[in-house]
C-alpha positions as CSV (number, residue, x, y, z in Angstrom):
1,M,-58.7,15.9,-17.9
2,E,-57.4,15.7,-14.4
3,D,-57.2,12.0,-14.9
4,D,-55.1,12.9,-17.8
5,K,-52.9,15.0,-15.7
6,K,-52.5,12.3,-12.8
7,Q,-51.9,9.3,-15.7
8,S,-49.0,11.7,-17.2
9,A,-47.6,12.5,-13.8
10,T,-47.6,8.7,-12.9
11,Q,-46.1,7.6,-15.9
12,Q,-43.1,10.4,-15.3
13,T,-42.6,9.2,-12.1
14,T,-42.4,5.6,-13.1
15,S,-40.1,6.7,-16.1
16,S,-37.9,8.6,-13.5
17,Q,-37.8,6.0,-11.1
18,T,-36.7,3.2,-13.9
19,G,-34.2,6.0,-15.2
20,D,-32.6,6.3,-11.5
21,K,-32.6,2.2,-11.1
22,T,-30.9,1.9,-14.3
23,A,-28.4,4.4,-12.9
24,V,-28.0,2.8,-10.0
25,E,-27.4,-0.5,-11.8
26,D,-24.9,1.0,-13.9
27,I,-22.9,2.4,-11.1
28,K,-23.2,-1.1,-9.5
29,D,-21.7,-2.7,-12.8
30,Q,-19.1,-0.3,-12.9
31,A,-18.0,-0.9,-9.4
32,R,-17.9,-4.6,-9.9
33,D,-15.9,-4.3,-12.7
34,V,-13.3,-2.2,-10.9
35,A,-13.4,-4.5,-7.8
36,S,-13.0,-7.4,-10.2
37,Q,-9.9,-5.6,-12.1
38,V,-8.5,-4.8,-8.4
39,S,-9.0,-8.3,-7.2
40,D,-7.0,-9.3,-10.6
41,Q,-4.2,-7.3,-10.0
42,A,-4.1,-8.3,-6.1
43,V,-4.0,-12.2,-7.5
44,C,-1.2,-11.2,-9.9
45,Y,0.8,-9.5,-7.2
46,A,0.6,-12.8,-4.8
47,D,1.2,-15.1,-7.7
48,Q,4.8,-12.7,-8.4
49,A,5.5,-12.7,-4.8
50,K,4.7,-16.7,-4.3
51,A,7.2,-17.5,-7.4
52,S,9.9,-15.3,-6.0
53,A,9.5,-16.6,-2.8
54,A,9.5,-20.1,-4.1
55,D,12.8,-19.2,-5.9
56,E,14.4,-18.0,-2.6
57,V,13.4,-21.1,-1.1
58,Q,14.8,-23.3,-3.8
59,G,18.0,-21.3,-3.8
60,V,18.9,-21.8,-0.6
61,A,17.9,-25.8,-0.8
62,S,20.3,-25.6,-3.6
63,A,23.1,-23.8,-1.6
64,L,22.6,-26.3,0.9
65,R,22.8,-29.3,-1.6
66,T,26.0,-27.8,-2.7
67,A,27.3,-27.6,1.0
68,A,26.1,-30.9,1.7
69,N,28.1,-32.4,-1.3
70,E,31.4,-30.5,0.0
71,L,31.3,-31.8,3.3
72,R,32.7,-35.2,4.0
73,D,30.2,-37.7,2.7
74,G,28.6,-39.7,5.6
75,S,29.0,-36.8,8.2
76,P,26.3,-35.5,10.5
77,Q,26.6,-32.2,8.8
78,A,26.4,-33.6,5.5
79,R,23.4,-35.5,6.3
80,T,21.7,-32.7,8.3
81,F,22.3,-30.3,5.3
82,S,20.8,-32.9,3.1
83,Q,17.7,-33.1,4.9
84,I,17.1,-29.4,5.4
85,A,17.6,-28.9,1.6
86,D,15.0,-31.9,0.9
87,T,12.6,-30.2,3.0
88,L,13.3,-26.6,1.4
89,A,12.9,-28.1,-1.9
90,D,9.6,-29.9,-0.9
91,A,8.5,-26.3,0.5
92,S,9.2,-24.7,-2.6
93,D,7.0,-27.0,-5.1
94,S,4.2,-26.8,-2.7
95,L,4.4,-23.2,-2.8
96,R,4.3,-23.1,-6.5
97,D,1.7,-25.8,-6.4
98,K,-0.6,-23.9,-4.2
99,D,-3.0,-20.6,-4.7
100,L,-3.1,-18.1,-2.0
101,G,-6.4,-19.1,-0.6
102,Q,-4.9,-22.8,-0.2
103,M,-2.1,-21.4,1.6
104,M,-3.8,-19.3,3.9
105,T,-5.9,-22.2,4.7
106,A,-3.1,-24.4,5.3
107,A,-1.4,-21.6,7.5
108,N,-4.5,-21.1,9.4
109,D,-5.0,-24.6,10.3
110,F,-1.5,-25.0,11.2
111,A,-1.8,-21.8,14.0
112,K,-5.1,-23.5,15.3
113,R,-3.2,-26.9,15.5
114,N,0.2,-25.5,16.8
115,P,-0.2,-22.0,18.4
116,L,2.7,-22.0,20.1
117,I,5.0,-23.2,17.4
118,F,3.1,-20.7,14.8
119,L,3.7,-17.7,17.3
120,G,7.2,-18.7,17.8
121,S,7.8,-19.0,13.8
122,A,6.0,-15.7,13.5
123,L,8.3,-14.0,16.2
124,L,11.4,-15.8,14.5
125,V,10.6,-14.4,10.8
126,G,9.6,-10.7,12.6
127,F,13.2,-10.6,14.1
128,A,15.0,-12.0,10.9
129,A,13.1,-9.4,8.4
130,T,14.0,-6.8,11.2
131,R,17.7,-7.6,11.4
132,F,17.5,-7.9,7.7
133,A,16.1,-3.9,7.3
134,K,18.5,-3.1,10.1
135,A,21.5,-4.4,7.9
136,S,20.0,-3.1,4.7
137,S,19.5,0.6,5.7
138,S,21.9,3.1,4.4
139,G,24.0,5.2,6.8
140,N,24.5,2.4,8.8
141,S,27.7,1.1,7.6
142,P,30.7,0.5,10.1
143,V,33.8,3.2,10.2
144,T,36.9,1.7,10.9
145,S,38.6,3.7,14.1
146,Q,42.3,3.7,14.9
147,I,42.6,0.4,16.4
148,G,41.1,-1.1,13.1
149,S,37.7,-2.2,14.6
150,P,34.2,-1.4,13.5
151,Y,33.1,1.9,15.3
152,R,29.5,3.5,15.1
153,G,29.7,6.9,16.6
154,P,27.2,9.0,18.5
155,V,23.8,9.4,16.5
156,G,24.8,8.6,13.3
157,G,28.1,10.7,13.6
158,S,31.7,8.6,13.9
159,V,35.3,9.4,14.5
160,D,38.5,8.9,12.7
161,L,41.4,10.5,13.9
162,R,43.2,9.0,11.4
163,D,42.2,10.9,8.5
164,S,41.8,14.5,10.6
165,G,45.4,14.5,11.5
166,Q,44.6,15.4,14.8
167,K,45.5,13.7,17.9
168,P,43.7,13.1,20.9
169,S,43.9,14.8,24.0
170,G,43.1,14.8,27.3
171,D,42.4,12.3,30.3
172,L,40.1,9.6,30.5
173,T,37.4,12.0,32.5
174,T,38.0,14.7,29.7
175,L,37.3,12.2,26.9
176,T,34.2,10.8,28.6
177,G,32.9,13.7,30.5
178,L,32.9,11.9,33.6
179,E,33.9,13.3,36.9
180,G,34.8,11.0,39.9
181,N,36.2,7.6,40.1
182,I,36.5,5.6,36.8
């Protein structure tokens, strides 16, 4: 009888362990499915960004070709614009043809072969992106002052006395708040 109880307990333990293993395997399978879906979405977004970047590069190449065609034939500027346009068109085509892994490998290889050029390029791209972001931000539009030049006032404010009907008053030390020799 005791042997039957031990055997029954062993079967229940084995059954429980098998059930636990099945549940763990199910969770692992679900996690793999979710990871696969996330990976597929990331690749889709990367492909869309890659296509958009390739379109932008192609647009710049087209604009440079148009500018080169409008310049005097044979001029150094026309030849330079044509060469840059051809290089950008080739870059756009290779951007479309390569997948994300190939592009990362190529960028990594280039960085290993030419670290200074890579860092300089990264610096220029960062600088250009910062300038673009600043230019695109709202609330950073110039206001025309009395003499017609753009004026940016202190901390986001601006002064335009034409609209207010006020006249400037005081001397230079009062307007600037500085005392002494100016």
